[in-house]
C-alpha angles and dihedrals in degrees: 000000000000090000091057098039095095096032106073110072120254123221088263094049092048091053091051090058086073097206092183088065089066086061090057091055093048097095088075090056092045093048091053092047092053092053098049111108096209120016124217098213096201094048089046092056094046092045092053092048091048098054103030104035101029117019101040096042090048092051091047092050095045091048093049092048092061097034093054090192120199096183128062117300128186108305095354116084095183109023116206120229114279123239138194092267090067091057094045097045092048090057090047090055091050091052092049090048091053093051093050093044089053088058093050095049146293096270093059090042094057091039091056092044095050092044092051092048092049094045090054093049085050091063110021115103092230093063105008097180085177092077093062109081101208097036094047089049093049090049091056093036096053104028102043090039124033098009093057093043095051095045093044092050090051093048099048094041098043089224124137101238092189086068099037102041113147140167096263091051088053092046095051090055093051091050089056091047092050093050091049093044092051092064097040101084092041089059088059100040094097096042100066095116098045094043090049093051091052092050096249112139100200126193088249091056091052093045095043123222097290092040090055090058092048092049092050091047089052095050093045088053088051092051090049092050092048092046089053091049090047097054093037090058089052091046090241101116093150087073088063095053090050087055091052093050092050093044094052097085087051089052091050093048091046092049093048091049092048093052090047090051092045088058096038119015090198086075086074089089142132097265093054094042091052092050090050093048092046096050094044092047091050094050093047089048091053092046099048091038088056091054089067094059105032 
């Protein structure tokens, strides 16, 4: 019993896994699913489970364990103290993800392995990539965006992407990265004091509160332009206009929040960030979900 005492996740540990955050990252999976010419149903189910129920929660838990946040973090306004079960269970989820990925195929196995190593170096005090503004941004930009798109596409299609790589495939990955990157500094904009006290110099701290909004707007503009180019190349421009229609509420909320913060920096808080993240995630889920049925 002593061996397993710190293995099964406590209520606190389970909360720190932030399973809802996996839903926010689901548009990347849905985009890849919509673009695959022929779907392997079994691989699709396993790939979804691996990323969204194992890898992402494991990364969240591992990150929380070493951060030991006392202030609000994404999806948790008042984070409870972490315990050893969070660390142990996060590693267990990673091992389980690797075993399942090995069954799906070697591309997904190495993708999960590399993602897991990088995410641990992001948080672990020995490396703590999180404290370097550009490096931490590039890790999130690449690995939660294009990297997941490319490896997911390969896994659910059964195709060897190393042999069939083309421009559209590259472009789709970049679109995912830009959309992920656009939200990244906004999730840090209310944490400047706590991040600074911990020695983490985040991208949002470097950019400042207003600069974080400008940076997010620029990346969202880039993602929109790339998406237009992508659908235009495929002669499916209607899909771009659907995107603009669904993204318009996000743009309105973003603009209102930015003007509020411009007048009063205290408006860059957890509540407003959560509202922005929730709306943008819902609209992107609707859009990329629709791509699978239209």
